[in-house]
C-alpha positions as CSV (number, residue, x, y, z in Angstrom):
1,M,-17.1,13.0,29.6
2,P,-15.3,16.3,28.8
3,E,-16.8,19.1,30.8
4,L,-16.3,22.9,30.8
5,P,-12.6,22.9,31.8
6,E,-11.6,20.3,29.2
7,V,-13.7,21.9,26.4
8,E,-12.3,25.3,27.3
9,A,-8.7,23.8,27.0
10,L,-9.6,22.2,23.7
11,K,-10.9,25.5,22.5
12,D,-7.6,27.2,23.4
13,F,-5.6,24.3,21.8
14,L,-7.6,24.4,18.6
15,S,-7.5,28.2,18.4
16,E,-3.7,27.9,18.3
17,H,-3.5,25.1,15.8
18,L,-6.5,25.7,13.5
19,V,-7.1,29.5,13.1
20,G,-5.7,30.7,9.8
21,H,-5.5,27.2,8.3
22,E,-7.6,25.7,5.6
23,M,-9.8,22.7,6.1
24,V,-9.1,20.6,3.0
25,R,-10.9,17.4,3.8
26,V,-13.8,16.7,6.2
27,L,-14.4,12.9,6.2
28,P,-17.4,11.5,8.2
29,V,-16.6,7.8,9.0
30,A,-19.7,7.1,11.1
31,I,-22.7,8.7,9.5
32,S,-24.5,8.6,12.9
33,V,-22.3,11.4,14.1
34,L,-23.9,13.9,11.7
35,K,-27.0,15.6,13.0
36,T,-27.5,18.1,10.2
37,Y,-27.1,17.6,6.4
38,D,-27.7,21.0,4.9
39,P,-25.2,22.5,4.5
40,P,-23.2,19.3,4.1
41,V,-20.1,18.8,6.3
42,T,-18.0,18.9,3.1
43,A,-19.0,22.6,2.8
44,F,-16.0,23.3,5.1
45,E,-13.6,22.0,2.5
46,G,-11.6,25.0,1.1
47,R,-12.5,27.3,4.0
48,A,-10.0,28.8,6.4
49,V,-10.7,28.6,10.2
50,T,-11.4,32.1,11.6
51,A,-12.2,31.3,15.3
52,V,-12.9,28.6,17.8
53,H,-15.6,29.0,20.4
54,R,-17.1,27.2,23.4
55,Y,-20.7,27.0,24.5
56,G,-21.1,25.0,27.7
57,K,-19.7,21.6,26.6
58,F,-20.1,22.3,22.9
59,L,-17.1,23.1,20.8
60,D,-17.5,25.4,17.7
61,V,-15.0,25.7,14.8
62,E,-15.9,28.7,12.7
63,A,-14.8,28.9,9.1
64,G,-16.1,31.1,6.3
65,G,-19.4,31.9,7.8
66,L,-20.2,28.3,8.8
67,H,-20.0,26.7,12.2
68,F,-18.7,23.1,12.9
69,V,-20.3,22.4,16.3
70,T,-19.6,19.2,18.1
71,H,-20.6,17.7,21.4
72,L,-18.3,14.9,22.6
73,A,-20.9,13.3,24.8
74,R,-19.9,10.7,27.3
75,A,-17.3,8.6,25.4
76,G,-16.2,11.0,22.7
77,W,-12.9,12.7,22.3
78,L,-10.8,14.9,19.9
79,Q,-7.4,13.5,19.0
80,W,-5.0,15.9,17.4
81,K,-2.6,14.5,14.7
82,D,0.6,16.3,13.8
83,R,0.5,14.1,10.7
84,L,-2.7,12.4,9.6
85,P,-2.4,8.8,8.2
86,D,-2.3,8.5,4.5
87,G,-5.4,7.3,2.6
88,V,-9.1,7.6,3.3
89,P,-10.4,6.0,6.6
90,R,-12.9,3.2,6.0
91,P,-16.2,2.9,8.0
92,G,-16.0,0.0,10.5
93,K,-16.4,-1.0,14.1
94,G,-13.5,1.2,15.4
95,P,-13.8,4.4,17.4
96,L,-13.1,6.8,14.5
97,A,-16.2,8.9,13.8
98,L,-14.9,11.9,11.7
99,R,-11.6,13.2,10.4
100,V,-10.6,16.8,9.6
101,A,-7.5,17.4,7.5
102,L,-5.7,20.7,7.1
103,E,-3.5,21.9,4.2
104,T,-0.5,21.4,6.4
105,G,-1.0,17.7,6.7
106,E,-2.1,18.1,10.3
107,G,-5.7,17.6,11.5
108,F,-7.9,15.9,14.1
109,D,-10.0,12.9,14.6
110,L,-13.3,12.7,16.5
111,T,-13.5,9.3,18.2
112,E,-16.1,7.6,20.4
113,A,-15.6,4.5,22.4
114,G,-18.3,2.0,23.3
115,T,-21.5,1.0,21.7
116,Q,-23.7,4.0,22.6
117,K,-23.0,6.5,19.8
118,R,-23.9,9.9,21.2
119,L,-21.1,12.1,19.8
120,S,-22.7,14.7,17.5
121,V,-21.6,17.1,14.8
122,Y,-23.7,20.0,13.4
123,V,-23.0,22.2,10.5
124,V,-24.9,25.4,10.8
125,H,-24.9,29.1,9.9
126,D,-25.6,30.1,13.5
127,P,-24.7,28.1,16.7
128,Q,-28.1,28.9,18.1
129,D,-29.5,26.7,15.4
130,V,-28.1,23.7,17.4
131,P,-30.9,22.7,19.9
132,G,-28.5,21.9,22.7
133,V,-26.7,25.3,22.4
134,A,-30.0,27.2,22.2
135,R,-31.2,25.8,25.5
136,L,-28.0,26.4,27.5
137,G,-28.2,28.3,30.7
138,P,-25.6,30.9,31.7
139,D,-21.9,30.1,31.7
140,P,-20.7,29.9,35.3
141,L,-17.3,31.5,34.5
142,A,-18.9,34.4,32.6
143,A,-18.1,37.9,34.0
144,G,-21.7,38.6,34.8
145,F,-22.4,35.3,36.6
146,D,-22.4,36.4,40.3
147,E,-23.8,35.1,43.5
148,Q,-27.2,36.8,43.0
149,R,-27.5,35.2,39.6
150,L,-27.0,31.7,41.1
151,A,-29.5,32.4,43.9
152,K,-32.1,33.4,41.3
153,L,-31.5,30.3,39.2
154,L,-32.0,28.0,42.3
155,E,-35.2,29.7,43.4
156,G,-38.0,27.2,43.3
157,E,-35.8,24.3,42.2
158,R,-37.5,21.4,44.1
159,R,-34.8,18.9,43.2
160,Q,-31.5,17.8,44.5
161,I,-28.6,20.2,44.1
162,K,-26.6,17.6,42.3
163,G,-29.2,17.3,39.5
164,A,-29.6,21.1,39.3
165,L,-25.9,21.6,38.8
166,R,-25.8,19.1,36.0
167,D,-28.8,20.6,34.2
168,Q,-27.4,22.3,31.1
169,S,-30.4,24.5,30.7
170,L,-29.8,25.9,34.2
171,I,-26.0,26.2,34.3
172,A,-23.9,25.4,31.2
173,G,-20.9,23.2,31.3
174,V,-21.0,21.3,34.6
175,G,-21.3,17.5,34.4
176,N,-21.1,14.6,36.7
177,A,-17.5,14.8,37.8
178,Y,-17.3,18.5,38.5
179,S,-20.6,18.7,40.3
180,D,-19.2,16.1,42.7
181,E,-16.1,18.3,43.1
182,I,-18.1,21.5,43.6
183,L,-20.3,20.0,46.2
184,H,-17.4,18.5,48.1
185,A,-15.7,21.9,48.1
186,A,-18.9,23.5,49.3
187,K,-19.3,20.9,52.1
188,M,-22.8,20.2,50.8
189,S,-24.8,17.0,50.4
190,P,-25.6,16.1,46.8
191,F,-29.2,15.2,47.9
192,K,-29.9,18.7,49.4
193,L,-32.8,20.4,47.8
194,A,-31.6,23.3,45.7
195,A,-34.4,25.6,46.8
196,S,-33.7,25.0,50.5
197,L,-30.2,26.7,50.4
198,S,-29.8,29.5,52.9
199,P,-28.0,32.7,51.7
200,A,-24.8,31.5,53.4
201,E,-25.0,28.1,51.7
202,T,-25.7,29.8,48.4
203,G,-22.6,31.9,48.9
204,R,-20.5,28.9,49.7
205,L,-21.8,27.0,46.7
206,Y,-21.0,30.0,44.4
207,E,-17.5,30.2,45.7
208,A,-17.0,26.5,45.2
209,L,-18.5,26.6,41.7
210,R,-16.3,29.4,40.5
211,S,-13.0,28.2,42.2
212,T,-13.4,24.6,41.3
213,L,-13.9,25.3,37.6
214,T,-11.4,28.1,37.5
215,E,-8.7,26.0,39.0
216,A,-9.5,23.1,36.6
217,V,-9.3,25.4,33.6
218,E,-5.9,26.7,34.8
219,R,-4.6,23.2,35.3
220,S,-5.7,22.3,31.7
221,R,-4.5,25.5,30.0
222,G,-1.7,25.0,27.6
223,L,-1.9,21.2,27.6
224,A,-2.0,19.2,24.4
225,A,-5.4,17.6,23.6
226,G,-4.0,14.2,24.3
227,R,-3.1,15.1,27.9
228,L,-6.4,16.6,29.0
229,K,-8.1,13.3,30.1
230,S,-5.3,12.4,32.5
231,E,-5.1,15.9,33.8
232,K,-8.8,15.9,34.6
233,K,-8.6,12.5,36.4
234,G,-5.5,13.5,38.4
235,G,-7.1,16.8,39.6
236,L,-10.3,15.3,40.9
237,R,-10.5,15.0,44.7
238,V,-13.6,12.8,45.2
239,H,-15.1,11.9,41.9
240,G,-14.0,8.5,40.8
241,R,-12.2,7.9,44.0
242,T,-14.6,5.5,45.9
243,G,-12.9,3.8,48.8
244,E,-10.0,6.3,48.9
245,P,-9.4,8.7,51.8
246,C,-10.8,12.1,51.6
247,P,-8.0,14.6,51.0
248,V,-9.5,17.0,53.5
249,C,-10.6,14.9,56.5
250,G,-9.4,11.4,55.7
251,D,-12.8,9.7,55.8
252,T,-13.5,7.1,53.2
253,I,-15.1,8.4,50.0
254,R,-18.5,6.8,49.4
255,E,-20.5,6.2,46.2
256,V,-24.2,6.3,45.2
257,S,-24.8,4.3,42.1
258,F,-27.6,4.9,39.5
259,S,-28.5,3.0,36.4
260,D,-26.1,4.9,34.1
261,S,-23.9,6.9,36.4
262,S,-22.6,7.3,40.0
263,L,-21.7,10.1,42.4
264,Q,-19.0,10.2,45.0
265,Y,-18.9,12.2,48.2
266,C,-17.3,12.4,51.7
267,P,-19.7,11.7,54.6
268,T,-17.7,13.7,57.1
269,C,-17.3,16.8,54.9
270,Q,-20.8,16.7,53.3
271,T,-23.4,14.7,55.1
272,G,-22.7,15.1,58.8
273,G,-21.0,11.7,58.9
274,K,-24.0,9.8,57.6
275,P,-23.8,7.6,54.5
276,L,-26.3,8.3,51.8
277,A,-28.7,5.7,50.6
278,D,-27.3,3.9,47.6
279,R,-30.5,4.1,45.6
280,R,-32.6,6.7,43.9
281,L,-34.0,8.2,47.1
282,S,-33.2,11.7,48.4
283,R,-32.9,10.8,52.1
284,L,-30.2,9.6,54.5
285,L,-30.1,6.2,55.9
286,K,-31.5,6.1,59.4
């Protein structure tokens, strides 16, 4: 799933390639991708792009007073085309969900792999009309997001810190992969209760949050859209690396599996050497 660093890089890439150009065709291929119908998505046709924005993991293309807001979800992606194929794409079982064509012949496809179709597109006059955008918490890379703000957000959070970091209404933009990376950098168990953090632990988490995301953004900056997935995977230290040695201490990276996701962590760096129970329980194995 694209998270804050990848969506930020996509925003920069699209700002360079879209702003000032006219959207001549907007072709939905999978109707399920459209979450709004008034204005229709074809209302963008003939409008020039004026800006591209990011809200958490949402991408917003602004043109002529309208906002084309998309969330790529777990299996969605944006594929840039220097030259779009000729003809009109036909609905089918392939991954193509929507195509945007520019007057230059360039454009992009929104695609989604798998059978669970969660990629979404909204056409609105105000991004705050998108429910997912309206409920977003603060952006962790915003200038005003300091250690005190993080401490305030975590007050009273009687849930595991892993879940708190992934809650978009608490902090915008962090998903499964970067929450693993942040907690590894902070040397903190993913099962630790958020409200139980000491001031020193909160400070360590804040530094890990900002540095992990900032470094990922810098690695992704300037890359073409097609290279962002591999860059993300290559830059991860623990997430998706079950069974590999920890790059810090050399211990074996472990995994906790859930019904629809998993987390990875280093026992030596994060849990005092003890493996976490590989089930939905917030306690260590005895």
